[in-house]
C-alpha positions as CSV (number, residue, x, y, z in Angstrom):
1,M,7.5,4.4,15.5
2,S,8.7,5.5,12.5
3,H,6.9,5.0,8.9
4,V,3.8,3.7,7.2
5,V,3.9,2.5,3.8
6,R,1.0,1.8,1.6
7,M,1.8,-0.8,-1.5
8,S,0.4,-1.2,-5.0
9,V,0.5,-5.0,-5.1
10,E,2.2,-6.8,-7.9
11,M,1.3,-10.5,-7.9
12,K,4.7,-11.8,-9.4
13,N,4.9,-15.1,-7.4
14,W,2.5,-17.0,-9.2
15,D,3.2,-20.2,-6.1
16,L,1.7,-17.1,-3.9
17,V,-0.7,-16.1,-6.0
18,A,-2.4,-19.8,-5.9
19,K,-2.0,-19.7,-1.9
20,A,-3.5,-16.5,-1.6
21,A,-6.6,-17.8,-4.4
22,G,-7.3,-20.2,-1.5
23,D,-7.2,-18.0,1.3
24,V,-10.1,-16.3,-0.6
25,E,-12.0,-18.8,-1.9
26,A,-11.0,-18.2,-5.7
27,R,-10.0,-21.3,-8.1
28,V,-6.9,-21.4,-9.3
29,I,-6.7,-22.3,-13.2
30,G,-2.9,-22.2,-13.9
31,Q,-1.0,-21.0,-16.7
32,V,-3.1,-19.8,-19.6
33,H,-1.8,-18.7,-23.2
34,A,-3.4,-16.2,-25.6
35,T,-6.5,-15.8,-23.9
36,R,-8.8,-12.6,-24.2
37,F,-6.4,-11.3,-21.5
38,G,-3.4,-12.5,-22.8
39,S,-0.9,-14.8,-21.5
40,G,-0.3,-15.6,-17.6
41,F,-1.7,-17.5,-14.3
42,A,-5.2,-17.5,-14.3
43,V,-7.7,-17.3,-11.4
44,H,-11.4,-17.4,-11.3
45,L,-12.8,-15.1,-8.2
46,K,-15.5,-15.9,-6.1
47,N,-18.9,-14.9,-8.2
48,W,-16.9,-13.6,-11.1
49,N,-18.2,-14.7,-14.6
50,Y,-14.6,-14.7,-16.4
51,N,-10.9,-15.6,-15.0
52,I,-8.6,-12.7,-14.5
53,V,-5.3,-13.3,-16.0
54,I,-2.0,-12.1,-13.9
55,D,1.0,-11.4,-16.5
56,K,4.6,-11.9,-15.3
57,E,5.0,-8.3,-14.3
58,G,2.2,-9.0,-11.8
59,H,-0.6,-7.0,-13.4
60,A,-4.2,-8.6,-13.6
61,S,-6.2,-8.2,-16.9
62,F,-10.0,-8.6,-16.4
63,D,-13.3,-7.6,-17.5
64,N,-16.0,-7.0,-14.7
65,Y,-18.4,-5.0,-17.0
66,G,-18.1,-2.2,-14.2
67,G,-19.1,-4.4,-11.6
68,R,-21.8,-6.4,-13.3
69,W,-19.4,-9.6,-14.0
70,G,-17.5,-9.6,-10.8
71,N,-17.4,-7.4,-7.5
72,I,-13.7,-5.5,-7.9
73,D,-13.6,-6.0,-3.8
74,E,-12.9,-9.8,-4.3
75,L,-10.0,-8.9,-6.6
76,K,-8.6,-6.5,-3.5
77,K,-9.0,-9.4,-1.3
78,L,-6.8,-11.6,-3.5
79,Q,-4.2,-8.6,-3.6
80,E,-4.5,-8.4,0.2
81,A,-3.8,-12.0,0.7
82,Y,-1.2,-12.1,-1.2
83,A,0.8,-9.5,0.3
84,L,0.5,-11.0,3.4
85,R,1.8,-14.3,1.7
86,A,4.6,-12.3,0.2
87,A,5.5,-10.6,3.5
88,E,5.4,-13.9,5.2
89,K,7.9,-15.7,2.4
90,V,10.0,-13.1,3.2
91,C,10.2,-13.6,6.9
92,Q,10.4,-17.5,6.2
93,D,13.5,-16.6,4.0
94,Q,15.2,-14.5,6.3
95,G,14.4,-16.4,9.5
96,W,12.2,-13.7,11.2
97,Y,9.3,-14.7,13.5
98,C,5.9,-13.7,12.5
99,E,2.5,-14.7,12.8
100,T,-1.1,-13.7,11.7
101,Q,-3.3,-12.2,14.3
102,N,-6.9,-11.0,13.1
103,G,-6.2,-11.0,9.3
104,S,-2.9,-9.0,10.1
105,L,0.7,-10.5,9.9
106,I,2.6,-9.4,12.7
107,I,6.5,-9.3,12.1
108,T,9.0,-9.3,15.0
109,H,12.4,-7.8,13.3
110,P,15.8,-8.8,14.6
111,T,16.6,-5.3,15.8
112,G,13.8,-5.2,18.1
113,G,11.1,-3.4,16.1
114,V,7.7,-4.9,14.7
115,I,6.5,-4.7,11.3
116,T,2.6,-5.1,10.9
117,I,1.2,-5.9,7.2
118,S,-2.4,-5.2,7.3
119,G,-3.9,-5.3,3.7
120,T,-1.8,-3.4,1.5
121,T,-0.4,-1.5,4.2
122,I,3.4,-2.0,5.8
123,D,3.4,-0.2,9.1
124,A,6.9,-0.4,11.1
125,T,7.3,0.6,14.7
126,G,10.3,0.6,17.0
127,F,13.0,1.8,14.6
128,S,14.5,4.8,13.7
129,G,16.0,6.6,10.7
130,E,17.2,4.4,7.9
131,V,17.3,1.9,9.9
132,C,13.4,1.5,9.7
133,A,13.7,1.5,5.8
134,A,16.1,-1.2,5.7
135,A,13.9,-3.2,7.7
136,T,11.1,-3.2,5.4
137,A,13.1,-3.2,2.1
138,E,12.6,-6.6,1.4
139,I,9.0,-6.8,2.2
140,E,7.9,-4.0,-0.1
141,K,10.1,-5.3,-3.0
142,A,8.0,-8.6,-2.6
143,M,4.8,-6.6,-2.3
144,G,5.0,-4.6,-5.2
145,I,5.3,-0.9,-5.8
146,E,5.4,1.9,-2.8
147,S,2.1,4.1,-3.6
148,S,2.6,6.5,-0.4
149,R,4.9,6.5,2.4
150,T,4.4,8.5,5.4
151,L,7.3,9.2,8.3
152,K,5.9,8.8,11.7
153,P,7.3,11.8,14.0
154,Q,9.7,9.1,15.8
155,Y,11.5,8.3,12.5
156,G,13.9,11.1,12.9
157,E,14.8,10.0,16.7
158,V,18.2,8.9,17.6
159,M,17.8,5.4,19.4
160,L,20.4,4.8,22.3
161,D,21.4,1.6,23.4
162,Q,22.0,1.6,27.6
163,S,25.8,1.7,27.1
164,Q,25.2,5.4,25.4
165,V,23.1,6.7,28.1
166,E,25.3,5.7,31.0
167,D,28.3,8.4,31.9
């Protein structure tokens, strides 16, 4: 086990935003120009009065009037669904095996480690040191900006293969 990363999701890939919107029962409006929230990709979240608009940098603009016009948890659900979709796309592009289990994405890395994406958290196990950071780098890039990283005690362990252990 080596590290846990919490991400601030940036929804830069609008195709993945559209798929994530479907996952959380939101309605895709599509590309919009010069709205009260600027230009970008609009999504109407469940039980919200107004659309959110996601700009090219992946940031959402909205007005939920302090929760009166929409529950912020619906936006969090969209961000979490996007994070799973972004991680899944990295796996497909890299040829890595992944599957969804109980709302989390479980990724089997070619080096033998396992990466679990739950919400906006990346949990890598079975790696040591910089191998772990390299294994999750593309996923982190696809999801957004790192907000925190916690190294597990095993991060500093040296992993030996059987040939290194024999006399």
